[in-house]
Structure formats: C-alpha cells, structure tokens
C-alpha positions as YAML, in Angstrom:
chain: A
units: angstrom
residues:
- id: 1
  name: MET
  ca: [-0.01, 0.01, 0.34]
- id: 2
  name: VAL
  ca: [1.39, 3.35, -1.19]
- id: 3
  name: VAL
  ca: [1.55, 5.78, 1.54]
- id: 4
  name: GLY
  ca: [0.68, 9.50, 0.08]
- id: 5
  name: ALA
  ca: [2.46, 12.54, 2.19]
- id: 6
  name: GLY
  ca: [0.21, 13.48, 5.19]
- id: 7
  name: ASP
  ca: [-1.85, 10.37, 5.01]
- id: 8
  name: SER
  ca: [0.29, 9.79, 8.64]
- id: 9
  name: ALA
  ca: [-0.52, 12.96, 10.64]
- id: 10
  name: ARG
  ca: [-4.17, 12.78, 8.81]
- id: 11
  name: LEU
  ca: [-4.59, 9.06, 10.21]
- id: 12
  name: GLU
  ca: [-3.56, 10.60, 14.09]
- id: 13
  name: ALA
  ca: [-6.04, 13.83, 13.75]
- id: 14
  name: GLU
  ca: [-8.54, 11.14, 13.51]
- id: 15
  name: LEU
  ca: [-7.73, 8.62, 16.25]
- id: 16
  name: SER
  ca: [-7.74, 11.76, 18.53]
- id: 17
  name: ALA
  ca: [-10.04, 13.00, 17.35]
- id: 18
  name: GLU
  ca: [-12.40, 9.32, 17.98]
- id: 19
  name: ARG
  ca: [-10.56, 9.52, 21.59]
- id: 20
  name: ALA
  ca: [-11.58, 13.15, 22.39]
- id: 21
  name: ARG
  ca: [-15.69, 12.62, 21.19]
- id: 22
  name: LEU
  ca: [-15.05, 9.60, 23.75]
- id: 23
  name: LEU
  ca: [-14.04, 11.63, 26.44]
- id: 24
  name: ARG
  ca: [-16.88, 14.36, 26.14]
- id: 25
  name: GLU
  ca: [-18.85, 11.66, 26.82]
- id: 26
  name: HIS
  ca: [-17.56, 9.93, 29.59]
- id: 27
  name: LEU
  ca: [-17.12, 13.30, 30.60]
- id: 28
  name: SER
  ca: [-20.81, 14.22, 30.18]
- id: 29
  name: GLU
  ca: [-22.47, 10.65, 31.88]
- id: 30
  name: GLU
  ca: [-19.80, 12.02, 34.43]
- id: 31
  name: GLU
  ca: [-21.27, 15.42, 35.30]
- id: 32
  name: ARG
  ca: [-24.63, 13.86, 34.67]
- id: 33
  name: ARG
  ca: [-24.17, 11.44, 37.35]
- id: 34
  name: SER
  ca: [-22.39, 13.58, 39.82]
- id: 35
  name: SER
  ca: [-25.34, 16.59, 39.23]
- id: 36
  name: ASN
  ca: [-28.16, 13.17, 40.19]
- id: 37
  name: PHE
  ca: [-25.74, 12.26, 43.41]
- id: 38
  name: ALA
  ca: [-25.73, 15.91, 44.26]
- id: 39
  name: LYS
  ca: [-29.68, 16.49, 44.31]
- id: 40
  name: GLY
  ca: [-30.29, 13.19, 45.55]
- id: 41
  name: GLY
  ca: [-28.39, 14.40, 49.10]
- id: 42
  name: VAL
  ca: [-29.77, 17.39, 49.24]
- id: 43
  name: ALA
  ca: [-33.06, 15.15, 49.58]
- id: 44
  name: GLU
  ca: [-31.66, 12.96, 51.55]
- id: 45
  name: GLU
  ca: [-30.57, 15.77, 54.04]
- id: 46
  name: ILE
  ca: [-33.80, 17.04, 54.11]
- id: 47
  name: VAL
  ca: [-35.71, 14.75, 54.21]
- id: 48
  name: GLY
  ca: [-33.02, 13.70, 57.68]
- id: 49
  name: ARG
  ca: [-33.62, 16.40, 59.09]
- id: 50
  name: ALA
  ca: [-37.60, 15.69, 58.63]
- id: 51
  name: LEU
  ca: [-37.40, 13.05, 60.88]
- id: 52
  name: GLY
  ca: [-35.88, 13.85, 62.83]
- id: 53
  name: GLU
  ca: [-38.12, 15.56, 64.54]
- id: 54
  name: LEU
  ca: [-39.97, 12.21, 65.49]
- id: 55
  name: SER
  ca: [-37.26, 11.43, 68.00]
- id: 56
  name: ALA
  ca: [-39.41, 14.03, 70.11]
- id: 57
  name: TYR
  ca: [-41.98, 10.97, 70.30]
- id: 58
  name: ASP
  ca: [-39.59, 8.23, 70.45]
- id: 59
  name: ILE
  ca: [-39.42, 7.51, 66.84]
- id: 60
  name: TYR
  ca: [-35.72, 6.83, 65.89]
- id: 61
  name: ALA
  ca: [-33.91, 7.57, 62.36]
- id: 62
  name: LEU
  ca: [-30.45, 5.89, 61.63]
- id: 63
  name: HIS
  ca: [-29.40, 7.71, 57.80]
- id: 64
  name: ASP
  ca: [-27.18, 6.31, 54.80]
- id: 65
  name: ARG
  ca: [-26.76, 2.60, 56.70]
- id: 66
  name: ARG
  ca: [-25.00, 0.01, 54.86]
- id: 67
  name: TRP
  ca: [-27.65, -2.48, 52.72]
- id: 68
  name: PRO
  ca: [-27.26, -5.79, 54.78]
- id: 69
  name: GLY
  ca: [-25.50, -8.44, 52.42]
- id: 70
  name: THR
  ca: [-23.97, -5.92, 49.80]
- id: 71
  name: ARG
  ca: [-20.83, -4.80, 50.28]
- id: 72
  name: SER
  ca: [-21.10, -1.36, 48.99]
- id: 73
  name: ALA
  ca: [-25.03, -0.36, 48.43]
- id: 74
  name: ASN
  ca: [-26.43, 1.97, 51.09]
- id: 75
  name: ILE
  ca: [-30.49, 2.25, 52.55]
- id: 76
  name: ASP
  ca: [-31.34, 6.25, 53.06]
- id: 77
  name: HIS
  ca: [-33.27, 6.23, 55.89]
- id: 78
  name: LEU
  ca: [-34.07, 3.40, 58.37]
- id: 79
  name: VAL
  ca: [-36.62, 4.78, 61.22]
- id: 80
  name: VAL
  ca: [-37.66, 2.77, 64.08]
- id: 81
  name: GLY
  ca: [-40.78, 2.89, 66.05]
- id: 82
  name: THR
  ca: [-44.09, 1.79, 67.86]
- id: 83
  name: SER
  ca: [-45.36, 1.30, 64.73]
- id: 84
  name: GLY
  ca: [-42.64, -0.94, 63.41]
- id: 85
  name: VAL
  ca: [-39.16, -0.48, 60.84]
- id: 86
  name: TYR
  ca: [-39.30, 1.52, 58.16]
- id: 87
  name: VAL
  ca: [-36.63, 1.01, 55.09]
- id: 88
  name: ILE
  ca: [-37.26, 4.52, 53.07]
- id: 89
  name: ASP
  ca: [-35.50, 5.28, 49.65]
- id: 90
  name: THR
  ca: [-35.41, 8.94, 49.07]
- id: 91
  name: LYS
  ca: [-35.85, 10.50, 45.48]
- id: 92
  name: ASN
  ca: [-35.32, 13.25, 44.23]
- id: 93
  name: TRP
  ca: [-36.63, 13.82, 40.07]
- id: 94
  name: SER
  ca: [-37.63, 15.97, 37.70]
- id: 95
  name: GLU
  ca: [-40.44, 14.37, 36.12]
- id: 96
  name: SER
  ca: [-43.94, 13.82, 37.97]
- id: 97
  name: VAL
  ca: [-44.60, 10.42, 39.28]
- id: 98
  name: THR
  ca: [-47.71, 8.41, 39.05]
- id: 99
  name: ILE
  ca: [-49.97, 6.22, 40.58]
- id: 100
  name: THR
  ca: [-52.25, 4.20, 38.27]
- id: 101
  name: ASP
  ca: [-53.73, 0.41, 37.33]
- id: 102
  name: ALA
  ca: [-49.85, -0.60, 36.23]
- id: 103
  name: GLY
  ca: [-48.68, 0.39, 39.58]
- id: 104
  name: LEU
  ca: [-45.84, 3.50, 40.09]
- id: 105
  name: VAL
  ca: [-44.90, 5.54, 36.56]
- id: 106
  name: ARG
  ca: [-42.46, 8.15, 36.12]
- id: 107
  name: GLY
  ca: [-43.58, 9.94, 33.32]
- id: 108
  name: GLN
  ca: [-43.78, 7.65, 30.82]
- id: 109
  name: ALA
  ca: [-41.54, 4.66, 32.18]
- id: 110
  name: SER
  ca: [-42.71, 2.46, 35.00]
- id: 111
  name: CYS
  ca: [-40.70, 2.47, 38.37]
- id: 112
  name: GLU
  ca: [-41.02, -1.39, 38.65]
- id: 113
  name: GLU
  ca: [-36.98, -1.87, 39.22]
- id: 114
  name: GLU
  ca: [-37.30, 0.45, 41.91]
- id: 115
  name: LEU
  ca: [-39.80, -0.69, 43.69]
- id: 116
  name: ASP
  ca: [-38.25, -4.35, 43.24]
- id: 117
  name: LYS
  ca: [-35.16, -2.27, 45.06]
- id: 118
  name: VAL
  ca: [-36.39, -1.16, 47.17]
- id: 119
  name: ARG
  ca: [-38.80, -4.24, 48.84]
- id: 120
  name: ARG
  ca: [-35.13, -6.38, 48.55]
- id: 121
  name: MET
  ca: [-33.52, -3.78, 50.81]
- id: 122
  name: ALA
  ca: [-36.48, -4.37, 53.43]
- id: 123
  name: ASP
  ca: [-36.21, -8.36, 52.89]
- id: 124
  name: ALA
  ca: [-33.01, -7.54, 53.97]
- id: 125
  name: VAL
  ca: [-33.62, -6.15, 57.04]
- id: 126
  name: LEU
  ca: [-36.22, -8.07, 58.35]
- id: 127
  name: GLU
  ca: [-33.57, -10.97, 57.79]
- id: 128
  name: GLU
  ca: [-31.29, -9.49, 60.38]
- id: 129
  name: LEU
  ca: [-34.63, -8.56, 62.97]
- id: 130
  name: ALA
  ca: [-35.47, -12.71, 62.07]
- id: 131
  name: ASP
  ca: [-34.67, -13.21, 65.86]
- id: 132
  name: GLU
  ca: [-36.46, -10.66, 67.37]
- id: 133
  name: GLY
  ca: [-39.86, -12.18, 66.37]
- id: 134
  name: LEU
  ca: [-40.83, -9.81, 63.65]
- id: 135
  name: ALA
  ca: [-43.59, -10.20, 61.54]
- id: 136
  name: ALA
  ca: [-42.89, -9.17, 57.95]
- id: 137
  name: ALA
  ca: [-45.81, -6.15, 57.76]
- id: 138
  name: GLN
  ca: [-43.92, -4.29, 60.54]
- id: 139
  name: VAL
  ca: [-40.80, -3.61, 58.43]
- id: 140
  name: ARG
  ca: [-42.21, -1.82, 55.50]
- id: 141
  name: PRO
  ca: [-40.54, -0.52, 52.77]
- id: 142
  name: VAL
  ca: [-41.29, 2.99, 51.27]
- id: 143
  name: LEU
  ca: [-40.36, 5.43, 47.76]
- id: 144
  name: ALA
  ca: [-40.21, 8.73, 49.40]
- id: 145
  name: PHE
  ca: [-40.08, 11.46, 47.07]
- id: 146
  name: HIS
  ca: [-38.60, 15.10, 47.17]
- id: 147
  name: ARG
  ca: [-41.25, 17.62, 46.51]
- id: 148
  name: GLN
  ca: [-43.99, 15.89, 44.65]
- id: 149
  name: THR
  ca: [-46.99, 15.58, 45.95]
- id: 150
  name: VAL
  ca: [-48.06, 11.44, 45.92]
- id: 151
  name: GLY
  ca: [-50.07, 8.68, 48.32]
- id: 152
  name: PRO
  ca: [-49.74, 7.31, 50.84]
- id: 153
  name: HIS
  ca: [-50.63, 4.45, 48.23]
- id: 154
  name: ASN
  ca: [-49.10, 0.82, 49.03]
- id: 155
  name: VAL
  ca: [-48.14, -0.12, 45.25]
- id: 156
  name: ASN
  ca: [-47.35, -3.56, 45.28]
- id: 157
  name: GLY
  ca: [-46.59, -3.95, 48.40]
- id: 158
  name: VAL
  ca: [-44.43, -0.53, 48.50]
- id: 159
  name: TRP
  ca: [-45.49, 2.82, 50.25]
- id: 160
  name: VAL
  ca: [-45.53, 5.37, 47.98]
- id: 161
  name: VAL
  ca: [-45.74, 9.04, 49.83]
- id: 162
  name: GLY
  ca: [-44.03, 12.42, 48.86]
- id: 163
  name: ALA
  ca: [-41.09, 13.16, 51.43]
- id: 164
  name: ASP
  ca: [-43.37, 16.33, 53.13]
- id: 165
  name: GLN
  ca: [-45.50, 13.83, 54.46]
- id: 166
  name: LEU
  ca: [-43.23, 10.85, 55.83]
- id: 167
  name: PRO
  ca: [-43.43, 12.47, 58.98]
- id: 168
  name: LEU
  ca: [-46.96, 12.21, 59.58]
- id: 169
  name: PHE
  ca: [-47.62, 8.86, 57.32]
- id: 170
  name: ILE
  ca: [-44.91, 7.45, 60.37]
- id: 171
  name: LEU
  ca: [-46.80, 8.82, 63.07]
- id: 172
  name: ARG
  ca: [-50.05, 8.14, 61.66]
- id: 173
  name: GLU
  ca: [-49.51, 4.11, 61.72]
- id: 174
  name: GLY
  ca: [-50.14, 3.41, 64.74]
- id: 175
  name: ARG
  ca: [-48.62, 1.26, 68.18]
- id: 176
  name: PHE
  ca: [-47.17, -2.20, 67.81]
- id: 177
  name: LEU
  ca: [-45.00, -2.17, 70.19]
- id: 178
  name: THR
  ca: [-43.24, -1.57, 73.38]
- id: 179
  name: GLN
  ca: [-40.46, 0.70, 74.33]
- id: 180
  name: SER
  ca: [-37.90, -1.62, 74.74]
- id: 181
  name: GLN
  ca: [-38.97, -3.91, 71.37]
- id: 182
  name: VAL
  ca: [-38.26, -0.88, 69.51]
- id: 183
  name: GLU
  ca: [-34.68, 0.04, 71.59]
- id: 184
  name: ARG
  ca: [-33.70, -4.17, 70.97]
- id: 185
  name: LEU
  ca: [-34.76, -3.09, 67.48]
- id: 186
  name: LEU
  ca: [-32.56, -0.41, 67.29]
- id: 187
  name: ALA
  ca: [-29.73, -1.74, 68.96]
- id: 188
  name: ARG
  ca: [-29.74, -4.67, 65.93]
- id: 189
  name: LEU
  ca: [-29.88, -2.33, 63.26]
- id: 190
  name: LEU
  ca: [-27.00, 0.20, 64.79]
- id: 191
  name: ASP
  ca: [-25.33, -3.07, 64.39]
- id: 192
  name: ALA
  ca: [-26.25, -5.16, 61.37]
- id: 193
  name: CYS
  ca: [-26.19, -1.71, 59.29]
- id: 194
  name: PRO
  ca: [-23.64, 0.32, 60.16]
- id: 195
  name: PRO
  ca: [-22.54, 3.72, 58.66]
- id: 196
  name: ALA
  ca: [-21.74, 3.04, 54.73]
- id: 197
  name: ALA
  ca: [-19.52, 5.49, 54.70]
- id: 198
  name: ALA
  ca: [-16.74, 5.49, 56.89]
- id: 199
  name: PRO
  ca: [-16.45, 8.20, 59.28]
- id: 200
  name: PRO
  ca: [-14.51, 10.58, 60.60]
- id: 201
  name: PRO
  ca: [-12.11, 9.40, 63.60]
- id: 202
  name: VAL
  ca: [-13.89, 11.31, 66.93]
- id: 203
  name: GLN
  ca: [-13.94, 11.07, 70.09]
- id: 204
  name: PRO
  ca: [-16.77, 7.84, 70.68]
- id: 205
  name: GLN
  ca: [-19.72, 8.16, 71.58]
- id: 206
  name: PRO
  ca: [-22.59, 5.33, 73.25]
- id: 207
  name: PRO
  ca: [-24.41, 4.80, 70.01]
- id: 208
  name: LEU
  ca: [-28.01, 5.79, 70.43]
- id: 209
  name: ALA
  ca: [-27.10, 9.07, 71.61]
- id: 210
  name: GLY
  ca: [-25.26, 9.63, 67.34]
- id: 211
  name: ALA
  ca: [-27.81, 7.55, 65.74]
- id: 212
  name: ILE
  ca: [-30.37, 9.95, 67.22]
- id: 213
  name: PRO
  ca: [-31.23, 13.81, 65.23]
- id: 214
  name: SER
  ca: [-31.82, 16.15, 67.52]
- id: 215
  name: PRO
  ca: [-35.80, 17.47, 67.52]
- id: 216
  name: ALA
  ca: [-34.24, 20.82, 68.13]
- id: 217
  name: GLN
  ca: [-32.54, 21.23, 64.74]
- id: 218
  name: SER
  ca: [-34.63, 23.76, 62.03]
- id: 219
  name: LEU
  ca: [-36.34, 22.23, 58.69]
- id: 220
  name: ASP
  ca: [-36.02, 24.19, 55.41]
- id: 221
  name: ASP
  ca: [-39.09, 26.17, 54.16]
- id: 222
  name: ASP
  ca: [-39.45, 22.91, 51.56]
- id: 223
  name: ALA
  ca: [-39.55, 20.35, 54.47]
- id: 224
  name: LEU
  ca: [-41.35, 22.60, 57.20]
- id: 225
  name: LEU
  ca: [-43.98, 20.20, 59.44]
- id: 226
  name: SER
  ca: [-45.76, 22.45, 62.08]
- id: 227
  name: ARG
  ca: [-45.20, 21.19, 65.70]
- id: 228
  name: ALA
  ca: [-49.59, 20.81, 65.64]
- id: 229
  name: GLU
  ca: [-49.90, 18.94, 63.03]
- id: 230
  name: LEU
  ca: [-47.50, 16.33, 63.92]
- id: 231
  name: GLU
  ca: [-48.79, 16.26, 67.88]
- id: 232
  name: ASP
  ca: [-51.95, 15.86, 66.18]
- id: 233
  name: ALA
  ca: [-51.05, 12.67, 64.02]
- id: 234
  name: ALA
  ca: [-49.25, 11.14, 67.39]
- id: 235
  name: LEU
  ca: [-52.28, 11.61, 69.01]
- id: 236
  name: ALA
  ca: [-54.55, 9.81, 65.93]
- id: 237
  name: ALA
  ca: [-51.87, 7.15, 66.06]
- id: 238
  name: ALA
  ca: [-52.53, 6.50, 70.39]
- id: 239
  name: LEU
  ca: [-55.85, 6.18, 69.36]
- id: 240
  name: LYS
  ca: [-55.60, 3.79, 66.40]
- id: 241
  name: ALA
  ca: [-54.26, 0.35, 67.53]
- id: 242
  name: PRO
  ca: [-53.36, -0.43, 71.49]
- id: 243
  name: LEU
  ca: [-49.89, -1.63, 72.40]
- id: 244
  name: ALA
  ca: [-49.34, -5.11, 71.05]
...
C-alpha cells in the first residue's frame, strides 16, 4: 500500500478526534451522574432532618446505612418506632410520578425496578431482625419523593409517599410495639446496618445518642411541618391501636 504525503498525520488526527469524542461523552456522563448524586444528597439531607423531628415521639432514624448483604450499597434512611421499621429510599426526580392501574410510573416509564429495589432492601433488613420475632408487615419498604405530591399509597407492597408527608405517615401508623422492643430493634440495626461511608475519626460516643438526630434542628422551608401537625398525628396514632 502506498502512503501519500500527510496520510500519517491525517490518521493521527482522526484517532485523536475519536479519543476526544469518547472523552467528551465520558465527561458528560460523569457530570450527569454528579448532578444526580448532588440532587439526591440534598433531598436525603432534608428528609433526614424532617425525620429527626420524630425523635420527640420516641421514633428514631438512622441515615445512610449499609444495605445488609451488600459490599457498598446503601439505605438512605431506617426509621424505628412503635409502629415498626421503615426502610426508606429517597428520590429527587424532575419527572412527575403517578400511580396508575399499571403501578408506579415516572413520566411514561414504569418504576417497577425501583419498587423491587426497596422491597429487596426491606427483605434484607427483615432477615437481620428475624430473631426479634418481627412480623413481615412491620418492616415497611417506602419510596419517598422529594417535592412531589403523591400517596401515601401502597404499590405492590411498597409505600409511596411525598417526602414532606413522610413524618406524618409514620406517626399515623399506630402503636404495635413496646418501647423496649423498639430499643432492641434499634440496637440490632445499629450493628447490622453500619454507616455506608466510613465516618471521620471522632471521640467514641454511646450509639443511641449519636444515631438519633436532635429534634431541635430546624427544617428547610419546603420540608417544614408544624408542631401542631405532628402532635395531632401522634394523638391519632395513640388512639388507632393498642400496644401489642
């Protein structure tokens, strides 16, 4: 084959252009992933602070915990109270979600994969609590949607709810466990679901004190629930069912 003048340079230019194109595609994908994680992190922080308000009612929240049986997957929030355990996956989607006869839909796409994911999370948590004699119905998988008005509605075994209504949803579920049972469940979860990210070196503290957010923390405006709403929900829950 005869190589003309400048052919080698043109070939190198074409190869370089292709490498640049692939790098731009990779950079665009990483920027998209970074944006999604950043949005998700903001939603998780807001939801976490809202759940912290429930500690005034002896309902305790753990955040960003390891998914039992996995190497690195995490559970956004675990909530333990007298109504049971809530395994919560928080979503911050720009597309609206709706509940149809076909199930949960994001735009035009089915959310069955996300429903299955949180169901598997709850199953893994239930397995870790098997020795406590907890009924399967008392470990509730939840999808909480930031800035969306939806539910609460049970979709194929998963509770779907707008994040701003999540604390009220938990408070209204009634009282089925004693406080000593709640404390045992919390202790088991602290051990079975350690923090997903390695914590910075700090002075060791009693686990319960470090795990429960302070109810005095203020909430962002879009997550604010009045104390009266929480009190009303707590009263309704107290009247809903006797202690098991």
